[in-house]
C-alpha positions as a Python dict, from the first residue, in 0.01 Angstrom:
ca = {
    (1, 'X'): (0, 0, 0),
    (2, 'X'): (-147, 227, 187),
    (3, 'X'): (-484, 431, 137),
    (4, 'X'): (-372, 742, 45),
    (5, 'X'): (-130, 562, -181),
    (6, 'X'): (-341, 438, -408),
    (7, 'X'): (-539, 691, -443),
    (8, 'X'): (-227, 906, -638),
    (9, 'X'): (-161, 584, -811),
    (10, 'X'): (-541, 602, -907),
    (11, 'X'): (-560, 987, -969),
    (12, 'X'): (-277, 956, -1133),
    (13, 'X'): (-368, 662, -1418),
    (14, 'X'): (-743, 829, -1420),
    (15, 'X'): (-558, 1106, -1589),
    (16, 'X'): (-291, 880, -1820),
    (17, 'X'): (-609, 708, -1985),
    (18, 'X'): (-836, 951, -2002),
    (19, 'X'): (-546, 1170, -2230),
    (20, 'X'): (-430, 804, -2415),
    (21, 'X'): (-828, 865, -2517),
    (22, 'X'): (-929, 1144, -2617),
    (23, 'X'): (-515, 1066, -2861),
    (24, 'X'): (-688, 749, -3007),
    (25, 'X'): (-1023, 982, -3044),
    (26, 'X'): (-861, 1265, -3271),
    (27, 'X'): (-804, 989, -3481),
    (28, 'X'): (-1183, 947, -3588),
    (29, 'X'): (-1256, 1139, -3837),
    (30, 'X'): (-1595, 1366, -3859),
    (31, 'X'): (-1633, 1310, -3439),
    (32, 'X'): (-1641, 1605, -3206),
    (33, 'X'): (-1584, 1675, -2857),
    (34, 'X'): (-1730, 1908, -2680),
    (35, 'X'): (-1592, 2012, -2316),
    (36, 'X'): (-1797, 1861, -2043),
    (37, 'X'): (-1674, 2143, -1792),
    (38, 'X'): (-1966, 2367, -1852),
    (39, 'X'): (-2249, 2381, -1628),
    (40, 'X'): (-2477, 2056, -1779),
    (41, 'X'): (-2741, 2277, -1956),
    (42, 'X'): (-2482, 2397, -2174),
    (43, 'X'): (-2314, 2110, -2236),
    (44, 'X'): (-2690, 1931, -2378),
    (45, 'X'): (-2806, 2310, -2570),
    (46, 'X'): (-2385, 2215, -2706),
    (47, 'X'): (-2445, 1860, -2825),
    (48, 'X'): (-2789, 1904, -2945),
    (49, 'X'): (-2616, 2217, -3207),
    (50, 'X'): (-2464, 1968, -3320),
    (51, 'X'): (-2677, 1777, -3338),
    (52, 'X'): (-2876, 1958, -3566),
    (53, 'X'): (-2591, 2061, -3760),
    (54, 'X'): (-2557, 1707, -3933),
}
């Protein structure tokens, strides 16, 4: 398999697996989802905020 094709397949499979994980995790009672697409400091603050609220 050419490298470019393998890379495309890996990306596609990773996106599909991540979607499956999100769907599966939503069924866990009390789970808190935190958007990690922000700067690390903001993510850390969000985690601490959730931890303090519990």
